[in-house]
RODO-2510 file (C-alpha; in nm, 4 decimals, decimal comma):
residues 560
     n   res          X          Y          Z
     1     y     2,0048    -0,4008     1,5088
     2     v     1,9480    -0,0732     1,6979
     3     a     2,3187    -0,0287     1,7771
     4     d     2,4242    -0,0778     1,4148
     5     f     2,1587     0,1572     1,2819
     6     v     2,2259     0,4290     1,5430
     7     e     2,5983     0,4224     1,4684
     8     k     2,5292     0,5019     1,1035
     9     e     2,2413     0,7486     1,1438
    10     l     2,3885     0,9478     1,4323
    11     a     2,6812     1,0587     1,2168
    12     l     2,4494     1,1559     0,9294
    13     i     2,2165     1,3633     1,1483
    14     e     2,5067     1,5341     1,3261
    15     r     2,6506     1,6236     0,9845
    16     f     2,3128     1,7607     0,8711
    17     f     2,2875     1,9968     1,1704
    18     d     2,6627     2,0640     1,1817
    19     y     2,6527     1,9821     1,5521
    20     d     2,7930     1,6943     1,7586
    21     i     2,5917     1,5607     2,0512
    22     e     2,8032     1,5919     2,3642
    23     r     2,6095     1,3492     2,5798
    24     r     2,6161     0,9735     2,5528
    25     l     2,2833     0,8401     2,4248
    26     i     2,1224     0,5413     2,5949
    27     f     1,8618     0,3488     2,3903
    28     l     1,6070     0,1263     2,5668
    29     t     1,4108    -0,0898     2,3217
    30     y     1,0767    -0,2588     2,3915
    31     n     0,9274    -0,5483     2,1939
    32     k     0,5972    -0,3661     2,1450
    33     l     0,4076    -0,0509     2,2382
    34     s     0,2140    -0,2125     2,5249
    35     d     0,5439    -0,3070     2,6953
    36     f     0,6607     0,0517     2,6551
    37     r     0,3372     0,1809     2,8096
    38     q     0,4003    -0,0277     3,1200
    39     s     0,7296     0,1502     3,1808
    40     n     0,7441     0,3591     3,4977
    41     i     1,0524     0,5508     3,3859
    42     g     0,9666     0,9184     3,3790
    43     l     0,6825     0,8920     3,6304
    44     v     0,8093     1,1679     3,8580
    45     s     0,6544     1,4821     3,9942
    46     e     0,8228     1,7332     3,7649
    47     a     0,5793     1,8378     3,4930
    48     e     0,8390     1,8195     3,2185
    49     e     0,9172     1,4536     3,2810
    50     y     0,5708     1,3356     3,3857
    51     n     0,3886     1,0805     3,1736
    52     i     0,0901     0,8473     3,2032
    53     g     0,2927     0,5365     3,1343
    54     g     0,4906     0,5110     2,8156
    55     t     0,4299     0,8435     2,6441
    56     t     0,7614     1,0196     2,7044
    57     q     1,0075     0,8758     2,4534
    58     i     1,3070     1,0896     2,5552
    59     i     1,4211     1,1788     2,9067
    60     q     1,7455     1,3753     2,8979
    61     n     1,9894     1,1339     2,7255
    62     k     1,7665     0,8240     2,7525
    63     v     1,5729     0,7250     2,4415
    64     f     1,2834     0,4777     2,4564
    65     l     1,1908     0,2805     2,1442
    66     y     0,9252     0,0208     2,0632
    67     f     0,8840    -0,2130     1,7659
    68     d     0,5519    -0,2030     1,5789
    69     g     0,6296    -0,4876     1,3383
    70     d     0,7639    -0,2670     1,0576
    71     h     1,1396    -0,2073     1,0443
    72     v     1,0926     0,0983     0,8206
    73     n     0,8797     0,2642     1,0905
    74     f     1,1262     0,1497     1,3549
    75     e     1,4208     0,3090     1,1760
    76     r     1,2209     0,6305     1,1326
    77     q     1,1476     0,6255     1,5060
    78     i     1,5203     0,5995     1,5799
    79     r     1,6018     0,8904     1,3494
    80     e     1,3281     1,1015     1,5116
    81     a     1,4695     1,0302     1,8565
    82     i     1,8257     1,1233     1,7557
    83     a     1,7038     1,4436     1,5895
    84     k     1,4981     1,5400     1,8950
    85     v     1,7871     1,4874     2,1369
    86     l     2,0220     1,6833     1,9121
    87     l     1,7786     1,9737     1,8627
    88     t     1,6999     1,9929     2,2338
    89     e     2,0695     2,0067     2,3215
    90     m     2,1480     2,2460     2,0366
    91     l     1,8741     2,4977     2,1238
    92     f     1,8297     2,4583     2,4992
    93     g     2,1620     2,3207     2,6270
    94     k     2,2569     1,9818     2,7641
    95     g     2,2012     2,0306     3,1369
    96     v     1,8742     2,0405     3,3291
    97     r     1,9456     2,4009     3,4358
    98     d     2,0170     2,5033     3,0752
    99     n     1,6990     2,3286     2,9598
   100     l     1,4824     2,5074     3,2138
   101     t     1,6428     2,8467     3,1495
   102     n     1,6398     2,8396     2,7697
   103     s     1,3046     2,6669     2,7279
   104     t     1,1358     2,9503     2,9167
   105     m     1,3102     3,2130     2,7040
   106     i     1,2823     3,0484     2,3599
   107     n     0,9152     3,0065     2,2754
   108     l     0,8928     2,7935     1,9622
   109     p     0,5588     2,6958     1,8021
   110     e     0,4754     2,3273     1,7823
   111     w     0,5148     2,3110     1,4026
   112     y     0,8735     2,4413     1,4275
   113     l     1,0339     2,1574     1,6234
   114     e     0,7944     1,8719     1,5425
   115     g     0,8040     1,9552     1,1729
   116     l     1,1839     1,9750     1,1663
   117     i     1,2231     1,6466     1,3542
   118     s     0,9844     1,4805     1,1081
   119     f     1,1694     1,6306     0,8101
   120     v     1,5089     1,5072     0,9284
   121     s     1,3823     1,1560     1,0070
   122     n     1,1991     1,1152     0,6748
   123     p     1,2461     1,3925     0,4163
   124     w     0,9294     1,3073     0,2219
   125     d     0,7098     1,0160     0,1181
   126     y     0,3697     0,9462    -0,0342
   127     e     0,1857     0,9358     0,2986
   128     l     0,3225     1,2761     0,3956
   129     e     0,2390     1,4200     0,0551
   130     n    -0,1141     1,2823     0,0833
   131     r    -0,1775     1,4572     0,4167
   132     v    -0,0007     1,7812     0,3209
   133     k    -0,1916     1,7974    -0,0065
   134     d    -0,5207     1,7621     0,1797
   135     g    -0,4247     2,0197     0,4441
   136     i    -0,3143     2,2761     0,1866
   137     i    -0,6105     2,2398    -0,0515
   138     s    -0,8760     2,2139     0,2226
   139     g    -0,7462     2,5340     0,3841
   140     k    -0,6630     2,3628     0,7128
   141     y    -0,3083     2,5029     0,7106
   142     r    -0,4154     2,8614     0,6431
   143     k    -0,3337     2,9587     1,0029
   144     f    -0,0584     2,7064     1,0506
   145     v     0,0982     2,8897     1,3491
   146     n    -0,1975     2,7682     1,5593
   147     l    -0,1912     2,4065     1,4421
   148     q    -0,1449     2,1223     1,6915
   149     d    -0,0557     1,7534     1,6990
   150     d    -0,0464     1,5763     1,3592
   151     d    -0,1538     1,8878     1,1686
   152     a     0,1363     2,0839     1,3185
   153     r     0,3811     1,8069     1,2338
   154     y     0,2645     1,7676     0,8725
   155     a     0,2481     2,1436     0,8088
   156     g     0,5834     2,2045     0,9777
   157     h     0,7422     1,9200     0,7825
   158     s     0,6231     2,0649     0,4521
   159     f     0,7431     2,4119     0,5550
   160     w     1,0977     2,2924     0,6292
   161     k     1,0951     2,0920     0,3050
   162     y     0,9988     2,4127     0,1203
   163     v     1,2892     2,5971     0,2859
   164     a     1,5299     2,3150     0,1960
   165     d     1,4059     2,2943    -0,1642
   166     l     1,4298     2,6706    -0,2161
   167     y     1,7440     2,7633    -0,0216
   168     g     1,9198     2,4304     0,0299
   169     a     1,9145     2,2052     0,3377
   170     s     2,2507     2,3482     0,4537
   171     i     2,0754     2,6751     0,5456
   172     i     1,8736     2,5085     0,8263
   173     p     2,1594     2,4915     1,0876
   174     q     2,2170     2,8650     1,0345
   175     i     1,8499     2,9379     1,1017
   176     l     1,8673     2,7325     1,4215
   177     y     2,1841     2,9111     1,5376
   178     i     2,0295     3,2581     1,4957
   179     t     1,7112     3,1351     1,6642
   180     k     1,9113     3,0230     1,9660
   181     i     2,1146     3,3484     1,9840
   182     n     1,8105     3,5765     1,9568
   183     k     1,5769     3,3358     2,1390
   184     n     1,3126     3,3952     1,8746
   185     a     1,1909     3,1833     1,5816
   186     e     1,1104     3,4876     1,3669
   187     s     1,4646     3,6264     1,3821
   188     g     1,6220     3,3071     1,2447
   189     f     1,4271     3,3310     0,9204
   190     l     1,4576     3,7112     0,8964
   191     y     1,8366     3,7308     0,9392
   192     v     1,9277     3,4213     0,7375
   193     l     1,6658     3,4230     0,4596
   194     g     1,5821     3,7926     0,4601
   195     s     1,2078     3,7237     0,4866
   196     r     0,9587     3,7502     0,7674
   197     l     0,7874     3,4312     0,8768
   198     k     0,4491     3,5675     0,7652
   199     d     0,5776     3,6303     0,4137
   200     l     0,7443     3,2892     0,4017
   201     s     0,4202     3,1186     0,5059
   202     i     0,2351     3,2902     0,2181
   203     d     0,5016     3,1788    -0,0304
   204     w     0,4987     2,8267     0,1186
   205     t     0,1209     2,7966     0,0704
   206     a     0,1427     2,9269    -0,2864
   207     y     0,4249     2,6814    -0,3626
   208     y     0,2211     2,3749    -0,2651
   209     l    -0,1015     2,5068    -0,4163
   210     g     0,0859     2,5357    -0,7442
   211     l     0,1986     2,1731    -0,7160
   212     y    -0,1341     2,0198    -0,6239
   213     t    -0,4169     2,2264    -0,7703
   214     s    -0,3746     2,0921    -1,1246
   215     l    -0,3964     1,7340    -0,9958
   216     e    -0,7244     1,8113    -0,8220
   217     e    -0,8818     1,8914    -1,1588
   218     t    -0,7846     1,5650    -1,3277
   219     a    -0,8427     1,2947    -1,0665
   220     g    -1,1527     1,2357    -0,8528
   221     l    -1,3069     1,0041    -0,5965
   222     p    -1,6138     0,7828    -0,6543
   223     q    -1,9385     0,9707    -0,7007
   224     e    -2,1464     0,7016    -0,5332
   225     g    -2,1268     0,4215    -0,2824
   226     e    -2,0145     0,6184     0,0244
   227     i    -2,0924     0,4080     0,3307
   228     l    -2,1174     0,6933     0,5833
   229     k    -2,2624     1,0230     0,4654
   230     r    -2,0648     1,2251     0,7202
   231     p    -1,7732     1,0447     0,8873
   232     h    -1,6626     1,1652     1,2303
   233     k    -1,3832     1,4183     1,1813
   234     k    -1,1846     1,3123     1,4903
   235     r    -1,1913     0,9374     1,4185
   236     v    -0,9404     0,7348     1,2214
   237     y    -1,1181     0,4775     0,9997
   238     q    -0,9250     0,1652     0,8989
   239     n    -0,9308    -0,2091     0,8180
   240     i    -1,2383    -0,2183     0,5936
   241     k    -1,3632    -0,5719     0,5116
   242     i    -1,6599    -0,6930     0,3013
   243     s    -1,8390    -1,0087     0,4150
   244     p    -1,8249    -1,2967     0,1621
   245     d    -2,1996    -1,2619     0,0861
   246     g    -2,1664    -0,8853     0,0373
   247     q    -2,4333    -0,8006     0,2956
   248     f    -2,2044    -0,6493     0,5598
   249     v    -1,9002    -0,4239     0,5797
   250     a    -1,6828    -0,4329     0,8926
   251     y    -1,4406    -0,1559     0,9836
   252     v    -1,2452    -0,0138     1,2771
   253     t    -1,2413     0,3386     1,4207
   254     n    -0,9820     0,4818     1,6577
   255     q    -1,0129     0,8104     1,8444
   256     k    -0,7132     0,8978     2,0612
   257     g    -0,6548     0,5353     2,1587
   258     k    -1,0193     0,4314     2,2050
   259     y    -1,1004     0,1852     1,9273
   260     k    -1,4326     0,0388     1,8154
   261     i    -1,5334    -0,2340     1,5699
   262     w    -1,8411    -0,1609     1,3571
   263     i    -2,0526    -0,3696     1,1201
   264     h    -2,2527    -0,1876     0,8523
   265     n    -2,5632    -0,3648     0,7216
   266     e    -2,5997    -0,2960     0,3482
   267     t    -2,9684    -0,3888     0,3493
   268     t    -3,0783    -0,1575     0,6317
   269     d    -2,7998     0,1016     0,5823
   270     k    -2,7395     0,0889     0,9595
   271     q    -2,4242     0,0151     1,1560
   272     i    -2,3815    -0,1482     1,4946
   273     k    -2,0878    -0,1306     1,7325
   274     i    -1,9837    -0,4797     1,8362
   275     y    -1,6691    -0,4127     2,0421
   276     k    -1,4790    -0,1287     2,2045
   277     r    -1,1690    -0,0975     2,4197
   278     g    -0,9155     0,1632     2,5276
   279     q    -0,9413     0,5138     2,6690
   280     k    -0,9087     0,8559     2,5118
   281     l    -0,5693     0,9629     2,6424
   282     d    -0,2906     1,1880     2,5260
   283     q    -0,0580     0,9005     2,4415
   284     i     0,1036     0,7200     2,1501
   285     n    -0,1788     0,5353     1,9761
   286     d    -0,1483     0,1790     1,8512
   287     y    -0,3323     0,1637     1,5175
   288     s    -0,2276    -0,1965     1,4518
   289     y    -0,5172    -0,3298     1,6617
   290     p    -0,7709    -0,4681     1,6205
   291     a    -0,7002    -0,6827     1,3133
   292     i    -1,0264    -0,8191     1,1673
   293     a    -1,1323    -1,0889     0,9163
   294     w    -1,4615    -1,2375     0,7959
   295     h    -1,5406    -1,6066     0,8330
   296     p    -1,6348    -1,7704     0,4967
   297     s    -1,9929    -1,8141     0,6251
   298     s    -2,0389    -1,4336     0,6570
   299     q    -2,2029    -1,4943     0,9967
   300     i    -1,8839    -1,4625     1,2019
   301     l    -1,6297    -1,1840     1,2316
   302     g    -1,2943    -1,2800     1,3812
   303     f    -1,0630    -1,0194     1,5311
   304     v    -0,7416    -0,9993     1,7324
   305     t    -0,6788    -0,7498     2,0129
   306     e    -0,4103    -0,6942     2,2726
   307     e    -0,5419    -0,6481     2,6273
   308     k    -0,3326    -0,6258     2,9428
   309     g    -0,0289    -0,7432     2,7478
   310     l    -0,2022    -1,0576     2,6159
   311     l    -0,3112    -1,1340     2,2600
   312     k    -0,6730    -1,2437     2,2295
   313     f    -0,8627    -1,3927     1,9347
   314     h    -1,2335    -1,3094     1,9395
   315     v    -1,5206    -1,4497     1,7355
   316     y    -1,8397    -1,2432     1,7005
   317     n    -2,1566    -1,4289     1,5918
   318     l    -2,3960    -1,2049     1,3951
   319     d    -2,6969    -1,4256     1,4720
   320     t    -2,6560    -1,4498     1,8494
   321     r    -2,4486    -1,1277     1,8904
   322     e    -2,2214    -1,3185     2,1281
   323     i    -1,8412    -1,2962     2,1444
   324     t    -1,6199    -1,5969     2,2178
   325     t    -1,2604    -1,5252     2,3229
   326     r    -0,9440    -1,7328     2,3458
   327     n    -0,5822    -1,6422     2,4172
   328     l    -0,3164    -1,6418     2,1459
   329     i     0,0199    -1,7507     2,2822
   330     n     0,3691    -1,7524     2,1298
   331     f     0,3115    -1,4259     1,9389
   332     e     0,4176    -1,0739     2,0378
   333     k     0,1873    -0,9030     1,7865
   334     v    -0,0571    -1,0040     1,5158
   335     l    -0,0725    -0,7404     1,2425
   336     d    -0,3156    -0,9065     1,0007
   337     l    -0,5163    -1,2264     0,9646
   338     s    -0,7368    -1,4091     0,7178
   339     f    -0,9483    -1,7271     0,7274
   340     s    -0,8811    -2,0191     0,4960
   341     p    -1,1656    -2,1113     0,2554
   342     d    -1,2556    -2,4158     0,4697
   343     a    -1,2505    -2,1966     0,7862
   344     r    -1,0188    -2,4406     0,9655
   345     k    -0,7060    -2,2259     0,9550
   346     l    -0,5972    -1,8658     0,9903
   347     v    -0,2995    -1,7080     0,8203
   348     f    -0,1237    -1,4417     1,0278
   349     s     0,1300    -1,1689     0,9770
   350     a     0,2777    -1,1892     1,3259
   351     v     0,5786    -1,0664     1,5225
   352     v     0,7955    -1,3181     1,7087
   353     d     1,1411    -1,2317     1,8479
   354     g     1,1498    -0,9010     1,6612
   355     q     1,0686    -1,0570     1,3211
   356     t     0,7495    -1,0041     1,1230
   357     d     0,6752    -1,3339     0,9495
   358     i     0,3898    -1,5376     0,8013
   359     w     0,2284    -1,8067     1,0159
   360     v    -0,0590    -2,0520     0,9649
   361     f    -0,2714    -2,1169     1,2746
   362     d    -0,4842    -2,4315     1,3074
   363     i    -0,7994    -2,3173     1,4917
   364     a    -0,9093    -2,6559     1,6272
   365     a    -0,5656    -2,7796     1,7344
   366     s    -0,4284    -2,4364     1,8390
   367     t    -0,1012    -2,5158     1,6643
   368     n     0,1197    -2,2845     1,4592
   369     e     0,3069    -2,3471     1,1363
   370     r     0,5805    -2,0996     1,0496
   371     i     0,6059    -2,0100     0,6798
   372     t     0,8809    -1,7446     0,6794
   373     n     1,1650    -1,6897     0,9267
   374     d     1,3952    -1,3996     0,8381
   375     l     1,4542    -1,0294     0,8934
   376     a     1,2359    -0,9235     0,5992
   377     d     0,8949    -0,7829     0,6972
   378     d     0,5983    -0,9832     0,5630
   379     f     0,2462    -0,8340     0,5565
   380     d    -0,1070    -0,8809     0,4184
   381     p    -0,1190    -1,2648     0,3920
   382     r    -0,4140    -1,4328     0,2155
   383     f    -0,4962    -1,7883     0,1085
   384     i    -0,5377    -1,7963    -0,2707
   385     n    -0,6077    -2,0637    -0,5352
   386     g    -0,8203    -2,2415    -0,2802
   387     m    -0,5746    -2,3297    -0,0086
   388     n    -0,2892    -2,4194    -0,2409
   389     s    -0,1027    -2,0883    -0,2097
   390     i    -0,0508    -1,7917     0,0218
   391     s     0,0063    -1,4408    -0,1130
   392     f     0,1749    -1,1663     0,0891
   393     v     0,3849    -0,8538     0,0441
   394     s     0,7437    -0,8308     0,1635
   395     n     1,0565    -0,6175     0,1385
   396     r     1,2692    -0,9303     0,0796
   397     r     1,5203    -0,9132    -0,2041
   398     l     1,5560    -1,2852    -0,2821
   399     d     1,2837    -1,5296    -0,3864
   400     t     1,4128    -1,8151    -0,1692
   401     l     1,2966    -1,8845     0,1867
   402     f     1,5820    -1,9219     0,4350
   403     l     1,4467    -2,0749     0,7544
   404     e     1,7975    -2,0644     0,9012
   405     n     2,1072    -1,8531     0,8318
   406     d     1,9232    -1,5661     0,6652
   407     p     2,1765    -1,4088     0,4223
   408     e     2,2895    -1,0480     0,4530
   409     n     2,1379    -0,7843     0,2263
   410     n     1,8131    -0,9760     0,1830
   411     t     1,5979    -0,6663     0,2323
   412     t     1,5239    -0,3731     0,0065
   413     t     1,3401    -0,0414     0,0371
   414     a     1,0219    -0,1456    -0,1489
   415     r     0,7594    -0,4166    -0,1018
   416     a     0,6661    -0,6629    -0,3738
   417     v     0,3965    -0,9307    -0,3937
   418     f     0,5106    -1,2883    -0,3266
   419     v     0,3254    -1,6180    -0,3606
   420     y     0,4140    -1,9221    -0,1476
   421     d     0,3273    -2,2732    -0,2627
   422     y     0,1536    -2,3865     0,0566
   423     s     0,0438    -2,7268    -0,0757
   424     g     0,3857    -2,8176    -0,2182
   425     k     0,5897    -2,6430     0,0580
   426     s     0,8365    -2,5124    -0,2003
   427     q     1,1132    -2,2926    -0,0604
   428     v     1,1186    -2,0876    -0,3823
   429     l     0,8636    -1,8065    -0,3890
   430     q     0,6920    -1,6496    -0,6864
   431     k     0,7873    -1,2806    -0,6882
   432     i     0,5408    -1,0672    -0,8806
   433     s     0,7429    -0,7720    -1,0061
   434     e     0,6535    -0,4655    -1,2125
   435     g     0,9728    -0,2682    -1,1568
   436     e     1,2099    -0,1715    -0,8778
   437     f     1,1231     0,0693    -0,5953
   438     i     0,7464     0,0392    -0,6381
   439     n     0,5578    -0,0424    -0,3178
   440     h     0,2698    -0,2897    -0,3244
   441     s     0,0201    -0,3587    -0,0481
   442     e    -0,3008    -0,5523     0,0217
   443     p    -0,2898    -0,7948    -0,2748
   444     l    -0,6236    -0,9679    -0,3330
   445     s    -0,6698    -1,2441    -0,5883
   446     p    -1,0004    -1,2558    -0,7817
   447     r    -0,8872    -1,5441    -1,0053
   448     r    -0,5843    -1,7647    -1,0554
   449     n    -0,2685    -1,5707    -1,1511
   450     e    -0,4542    -1,2408    -1,1117
   451     f    -0,4342    -0,9720    -0,8440
   452     f    -0,5804    -0,6464    -0,7320
   453     y    -0,3311    -0,4530    -0,5232
   454     l    -0,2492    -0,1021    -0,4076
   455     s     0,0616     0,0555    -0,5602
   456     d     0,2424     0,3901    -0,5443
   457     k     0,3618     0,3458    -0,9035
   458     n     0,2653     0,7006    -1,0090
   459     g     0,3304     0,8722    -0,6738
   460     i    -0,0258     0,8298    -0,5421
   461     v    -0,1464     0,5007    -0,3950
   462     n    -0,4010     0,3727    -0,6471
   463     r    -0,5521     0,0349    -0,7258
   464     y    -0,4066    -0,1813    -1,0013
   465     y    -0,5152    -0,5019    -1,1677
   466     a    -0,2385    -0,7410    -1,2730
   467     k    -0,2207    -1,0710    -1,4532
   468     y     0,1196    -1,2288    -1,4142
   469     d     0,3287    -1,4608    -1,6247
   470     s     0,6774    -1,6084    -1,5844
   471     t     1,0115    -1,6585    -1,7519
   472     i     1,3246    -1,8472    -1,6392
   473     s     1,5658    -1,6094    -1,4651
   474     l     1,8224    -1,8431    -1,3059
   475     v     1,9185    -2,2103    -1,2955
   476     d     2,1334    -2,3397    -1,0081
   477     t     2,0296    -2,6369    -0,7941
   478     t     1,6755    -2,5583    -0,9015
   479     i     1,5022    -2,3477    -1,1654
   480     h     1,4174    -1,9914    -1,0602
   481     y     1,1439    -1,8086    -1,2467
   482     r     1,0945    -1,4350    -1,2715
   483     y     0,7257    -1,3536    -1,2513
   484     f     0,6230    -1,0272    -1,4096
   485     a     0,2917    -0,8472    -1,3978
   486     n     0,0998    -0,7057    -1,6908
   487     s    -0,0859    -0,4389    -1,4974
   488     f    -0,3129    -0,1437    -1,5540
   489     p    -0,4694     0,1091    -1,3119
   490     m    -0,8264     0,0623    -1,1885
   491     s    -0,8417     0,4000    -1,0131
   492     d    -0,7001     0,7466    -1,0715
   493     y    -0,7506     0,9214    -0,7385
   494     k    -0,6065     1,2465    -0,6100
   495     r    -0,5672     1,0891    -0,2654
   496     n    -0,4062     0,7655    -0,1493
   497     i    -0,6241     0,4586    -0,1024
   498     l    -0,5480     0,3649     0,2585
   499     s    -0,7272     0,0313     0,2830
   500     q    -0,9195    -0,1930     0,0426
   501     d    -1,1088    -0,5195     0,0191
   502     i    -1,2807    -0,7001    -0,2675
   503     n    -1,5667    -0,9475    -0,2935
   504     t    -1,5292    -1,1678    -0,5992
   505     e    -1,8764    -1,3232    -0,5550
   506     t    -2,0597    -0,9897    -0,5768
   507     s    -1,7864    -0,8103    -0,7805
   508     e    -1,7626    -0,5249    -0,5302
   509     i    -1,4763    -0,3219    -0,3873
   510     a    -1,4582    -0,1409    -0,0523
   511     e    -1,1969     0,1219     0,0246
   512     i    -1,0948     0,4046     0,2593
   513     v    -0,9634     0,7400     0,1370
   514     y    -0,8624     1,0474     0,3388
   515     m    -0,9903     1,3756     0,1927
   516     n    -1,1099     1,7129     0,3222
   517     r    -0,9851     1,6286     0,6730
   518     r    -1,2027     1,3163     0,7002
   519     y    -1,1750     0,9454     0,6251
   520     h    -1,4270     0,8375     0,3599
   521     m    -1,5398     0,4770     0,3050
   522     y    -1,6804     0,3545    -0,0263
   523     k    -1,8320     0,0310    -0,1574
   524     y    -1,9217    -0,0086    -0,5241
   525     p    -1,9140    -0,2624    -0,8125
   526     f    -1,5922    -0,3159    -1,0081
   527     d    -1,5170    -0,4343    -1,3596
   528     f    -1,2025    -0,4934    -1,5666
   529     e    -1,2318    -0,2085    -1,8154
   530     r    -0,9202     0,0001    -1,8837
   531     r    -1,0761     0,3372    -1,8132
   532     f    -0,7432     0,4991    -1,7263
   533     g    -0,5192     0,3444    -1,9908
   534     d    -0,2037     0,1455    -1,9190
   535     e    -0,0241     0,4030    -1,7005
   536     l    -0,1119     0,6976    -1,4763
   537     e     0,0760     1,0222    -1,5110
   538     p     0,3489     1,0311    -1,2415
   539     t     0,3522     1,3089    -0,9856
   540     e     0,6397     1,5543    -0,9711
   541     y     0,7681     1,3944    -0,6525
   542     r     0,7639     1,0355    -0,7856
   543     d     1,0965     1,0512    -0,9748
   544     k     1,2703     1,2340    -0,6882
   545     h     1,1517     0,9721    -0,4419
   546     v     1,2743     0,6850    -0,6590
   547     n     1,6180     0,8462    -0,6876
   548     r     1,6336     0,8758    -0,3074
   549     l     1,5294     0,5113    -0,2643
   550     i     1,7986     0,4006    -0,5101
   551     r     2,0599     0,5984    -0,3176
   552     e     1,9459     0,4662     0,0229
   553     d     1,9270     0,1112    -0,1080
   554     s     2,2819     0,1246    -0,2494
   555     i     2,4226     0,2729     0,0722
   556     h     2,2343     0,0223     0,2866
   557     h     2,3740    -0,2740     0,0966
   558     v     2,7390    -0,1811     0,0644
   559     e     2,9329    -0,4868     0,1787
   560     k     3,1343    -0,4291     0,4956
***
């Protein structure tokens, strides 16, 4: 997989920079991030190559990769690595002596290289736009020369996108060439674009303010129901879950690799920390753990962690405040889980042999039942219609399960909602479609043939309600139905909804939104009124993004 993808992408990135890498690239791929962290490659005395175990992804011509369960992220990681090697060789030379000499003479700000690498690996998407929009409007990027880490990468990415949109992407190699000759970032922009960096930064800010300010006036967040009055600015909040009785909300925080699981009591308006692991280190963080799920009784919270290379399933009892732990074997990663209504089974989105598939785990017998087995990535599984069906999202193209001999070109660039007939074990899935190149995530079913899900249909990830129906699309050895969704938006936010959960018993929704440089969590009642009409107004970027997805999808699926 890596070899085929590198062969294609290397030529494209070399063409973009108008530069051919002279060194042979060596790619070392790990099954997961924890395996990569155990690597001792790069643990030498020189400061430039020193790491604390799996943080240096590139050492000269060696590139280290890890799989996080999502092939889209994995491909982006490969593109980033190629771009970084090429830029390092292009600006600083290919030898160790050249690197040391030029790196001391060319002082480039963090946003310059990190932003350009990010731009080349992924020109733009809704997640990037969400963070850039917040940074621009909140004023965080006002002094973007001093930005660090993620802020530097997002701001730098948007700056290079602005340059490409205004002058054309072909101008970027010329800027890099002048930067290398004069050993100064300012000179590249001055000689090629005729503008000083300070003036460009003012124009860049004005450009994005013009794009986003009007949206701020027409779309807003909930006015009530915020769970934490002042969330911690340095923490990432994720995986929000409402207990079945509506009395508790569980969520996860992560601060530089140190994660904690919290339970908020709705009655007392207090939260307790039930579990913590990890250390605050300057390393690549794994935000996929812990995965959490409520037991149907509301008195138990189950969660999966990875500790010392082993997967562990924990059960926290709210009455006794005790945690029971057991090992999970046969899985490399567990990305998501959910209890069955009778609490006897768990449904997993899990990684085995480099594939992200759906599994059903029998808790008492500790046995696994594989539902899908193909290259397509399957996420967000839930038991629905009692235990008769399982819903999940996937980037699969076909509606038929192939447990062996997965056909070529069975993946696409967008994720749709699928329903598996768990009681009947049918190999034909129900694909809930509302158009091509629209991403869906976290589908939750309040009633039969109905869903709440998150969708980027208008260019911002909002919540939609859908009731689906079917029509015959194909008859071969069996009848294939095309399931279509009659949907309408239930939110009209100016920021992406990052995580959601619903409680059908109490008719409440919980969600996480990033705004004003903080993660905000909300919980409030929902209804089925069409407050926002049938469609939301698309953002300016939406149509451009769809055109790019169509182009990538057609190139990706050209028959060899």
